[in-house]
N, C-alpha and C positions, 0 to 999 in steps of 0.2 A: 078447524082440523084437529080429526081425531086420530093419534100417532097408530093406535093400535090397530083401528080398522084399515088403515092406509096398509100396515103390514101384512095384516090377514088378507087382503086384496092380492098383494104381491105374492104372499104363500099359494092362493090359489091359481095363480099364473106359472106356478112350477117353479118358483123359487125356494131355495131352502131357508130355515129362518135365519140365518147369518146374512145371506145374500138379499133376502127381503127388508132385513133392519138397514142393511147398508144401501140399497137402493132408496128406500123413504128419504135417510138422512142425505143422500147426495141431490135428491131432487128437492129437497128443503132448503139447501145451501144454494144450490144454483138459482133458484128462483129468488131466493133473498138477495143474493149477489145481483142478479138481473135485476132486481126492482130498486137497488140503493144508488148512493151517487157515485159510488167508486166501481161502477160496473167495466169502465171503460179503462181501469187500470189493472186488470186481471185479463191473462189468459188460462184457460182448461187445457190441461194435458193427461194422457195417460189413457189408463183404460176405461174411465169414464166416458172419453172421445170413441174410443174403439168402440164399446159396447152400443154408444147410440147410432154410431155410423154403420153398424153392423146388424141394426135393428134387432137386439137383444140375443143375436145368436152367438156373439162373444161375448158372456159373461163379464161383468166389470169387476176388478179387483175390489177390496173391503174399504181402502182409502180412498181419498180425494186429493187429485195434485194439481196445484194451482202455480203459476208464476206471474209474479208482480211484474208491472210495465210502469215505468216511471212512479215507482212508490218504494217509499222506504221499507225495509225489514227489519228495524229494530224492533224489539220488544213492545215498546210503548205503542208503535205505528201497528203492529199485529192485533192488539188490545184494542186499538181505535177503529180497526179493519171490522173486527167481529162486533163491536158496537153498532157499528154503521150497516152491518146486514142483518140485524136483530131488528128486523122492519115488517115482517109478516103480521098480518091480523092472527091473533088467538097462537101463536107460537113464538115461544122465546128461545134463543140462542146464545147461550153463554160459555166462557171458557172454563177449564175445571184444571185443575193441577199446574203443573209449572211449565213453560216453554221449552222445547227442547233443541238443541242444536243437532242438524242433520249433518255428517260428514262423512261421506261414502267415496270411493275411490274418484268416481267421476261428477259427484254432486254434492252442491254445499247448499243446504237450508234449513229451515227451520219445523218443526212439528208443534201443531197446537191441537191439545184435546178440548171437544166441545161435547157440551149437553143440550138436547134439544128436548123441550117439553111442550105439552098443550094445556090447553084450560080444562081439559079432563081429569089430569093429574099424572099422565103417562110422559114416561122422559125415557130418552133414547142417548146413548154416547158415542160418539164419533171421533176423528181426527182428521185433520189436514195438514197437508205437506206442502210447505209453502217454498218457492224458489224465486229466482228472477231472470226474466227474459231481457239478458243482455246483449242479444243479437237484434238490435232494432231494424237493421236492412233485411232480414227475414220477416215478411209480413205476417200478421195473423188475420186467419178468416173469421168472418162473422157465421156463425151457426147457432140455428134453433135447436135446443134439446125438447125433446118429448117430456112433459112432465105430468106422471101419473095423475095427479090431484089438480091440474090446472090446462084445460082444453088450449091455452094461449102459448104455453111451452114457455120457455127461458131463453133467450137470445144474447148470446154473450161471444167473446170471443175465443176461439181455438186454434192449437198448433195445427198446421197443415199437414195434410197428408204427405207431402214432400219432406218436411220438417220431422215428422214423427218416423218415416221410413230413415233418414238421413241419421238422427240419433240412435236406431237401434242399429244401423250397421256399424256407427262408430263404436258402439259396445263391443258387437261382435267382432270387428278387428282388433279391438285391443286386448280382447281376452281368449280370442281364437277359442279352438277345440276344446277350452277350461270352462267357455261359458255355461251357465247354467239357465240362461234367461229363455228358455228352450220357446215361450208362447211369441216372442218376439219372432222368430222364425215364420210363424204362421201369420201374425200381423204384417210383416214384412211382403209375404205371398198375396196376402188378401189385396194390399195395396198396389201390385204390379197391374199395370194396364188400367188404373184408376188415377195414376199420377201424372203431373205436367212435367214432361221431360226437360225442359228449360228452368223451371222451378227447383226441380229436383238437382239438376247442375249446380244451379245457385247454391243450394244446402249443402250439397257436397264438398263446394269451395269452403264455406264458412264454416260446418261442422269436423271435415275432416282434412282438406288437402292445405288450405291455409293455417291451420292449426299446427305451431311448433311441437306439440307434444304428441302429434300423430307420426308414425312411421311411414304410413302411405303417403306419399305427395303427387303421384299420378293415378288416371284410372286404371291403367295397366297394373300399377302394385294392388289397389283395391280389388280388382278382379280374381287376380292369382293368389290372394290372401284368402278371399271366399272359396275360390274353389280347393283350395289345400285343407281349410276347413271342413268342407262338405265333403272331401274325400276321407275324412276320418271315420272309419268303420263306427268308433266307438262313438263319436258325436253324433253320425247318423240313427244308430239304434236309440240313443239317450232321448234324440226329439222324437224320432217314429213313437216311442212307446211312454212319451211323459202323459201325465196326467194333466198338463198345461194345454194337450192337443184341441184344437177346438175346430178344426177343419179334418174332414174324413180322405182328403185326395192323398194320392200315392205320394210318397216321402221323394223318391226320382223327381216325380213332377213339379214338386214344389221347389227342389232345389234347383232344377234346371230353369224355371220359370224365374227364379231371383237371379240368376247368373245371367239369364237373358236381357233381364230387365238393365242389371248393372252394365253390361255391354252396350245397350241400345243410346246410353247417355253420352252426351258429347260434350267435354271439359277442355 
């Protein structure tokens, strides 16, 4: 494999230089994980999944987000994981620098910086954010990623649509109109009509209603809180004008569709 050639192919498809490099890194890591003995111990989440589900309409973020399933997240285990996925012919995947602890308000994990190189002497750097999937009652879904350099793709576990929706809703409930995760609104809107309402109900219970750290304990409280956020003129304007907007639909339609979806869930 030639990294530079792969990046140029992505740029020819309309990717910016940074997006092209990130896509190549992500594809290589996804294929490497799928080819490794630890493929069943990870679930893929975040923008990479949304990018694939939307057939590239919703471009992925630069980082790759992974949650471990029944796998330790010590630094030694992370180093062992990177060593295990260094399994593709003609490609080397190595760690670089120190492993960082991630301590956000709603998330604790670790960040590993990696270097990917080929036999032609090309090298690109990336990073992977690791967390833990600790709600094992929420099943992960088998999914085949389209990989630019391999027609067979990469079959891996991913967060379900319902889990992604619930986690984005959880963040919106926590931060309300102060939330700056505007892309989440369009992600939630996209999933409306594509999600299983029974599974969504279960995800709501796990990530919101049964969580003692959340203020909303009923469906009515969830709907009222979201309706209150969407009624904020400032929030509406920021979402509507955000550079993270990846869907062109009218903002009133987007907000109404999300509220209708919440109303339709039986909890």
